[in-house]
N, C-alpha and C positions, 0 to 999 in steps of 0.2 A: 244938864243940857237935855232938852226935849228931842225926841226922835223926829219930830215934824220939821225941824230946821236943817236936816241933813241935805247936803247938795247932791251927794251920790245916792242913787236909789237902785233897788234890785230890779231885775228884769220883770219880775211879776208886778212890782209897783209901777214900773215904766209902762207896761202894757195896760194896766188899769188907768193910768193917767191918759194914755193914748185913747182909750175907749171913752173916757170922760170928755176929752177934747172933741171927739167926734160929735158930741151932743152939746158942745159949748158949755160944759159944766165944770171945766177945770179952771183953777185959779191961775193968776199970772206966775206965781212961784212954782206951781206944779208944771207949767209949760216950760219954765226955765230949767227945772230939774230934768224933765224929759229930754229937752234939747241937749243938755250936757251928757246925759246917758247915751243918746243917739250918736254922739261924737265917737265913742269908743265901743259901741255894741252893734255889730253887724246884724245879729239876729233880730234885735228890736227895730233896727232901721227897716229890715225886710217886713216885719209885722206892721210897722207904721205905714209903710208904702202900700201894702195890701189893704190896710184899713182905710186909707185915703181913697183908693180906687173904689172900694166897696161903697163908701159914702157918696162918691160922685155918681155911681150907678143908681143908687136909690134916690138921689135928688133929681136926676134927669133920666128917668127910664124911657127907653125908646122901644117899649114893648106895646104891641097892639093886641088887645085881648078881644075875644069873641063875645058877641052879645048873648044875653040870657036865653033867648029862644034857641040859638045854636047849641048852647050848653045843655039845655033840656033835651034837645034831639039826640045829642051824643049819649046822655044818660039813658035814654030809652033804648037806643041801639045796644048799649052795653048790657042793660038788663035783659034784653031779648037774647043776646048771644050767650049770656051766662045761663039763662033758663034752658037754652038749647043744649048746653053741656051737661046738665043734670039728667 
């Protein structure tokens, strides 16, 4: 019997499948195995929950970044302050 057909997976393998799912790289059977594992493993449910939140944050960032000229001005100010410290 091959080890790839096991229904029950380790936490390490479940977390790997969770990571693959994040990028839509997991197979149907991997997702089934993950969901079975999540039924009885609280730690992996927590990991999966955090992974889902992280994925949502990256897909819909509500971050406003500053423009390049403002970044350059900040760099110059930092360089000036650092040279004053020497």
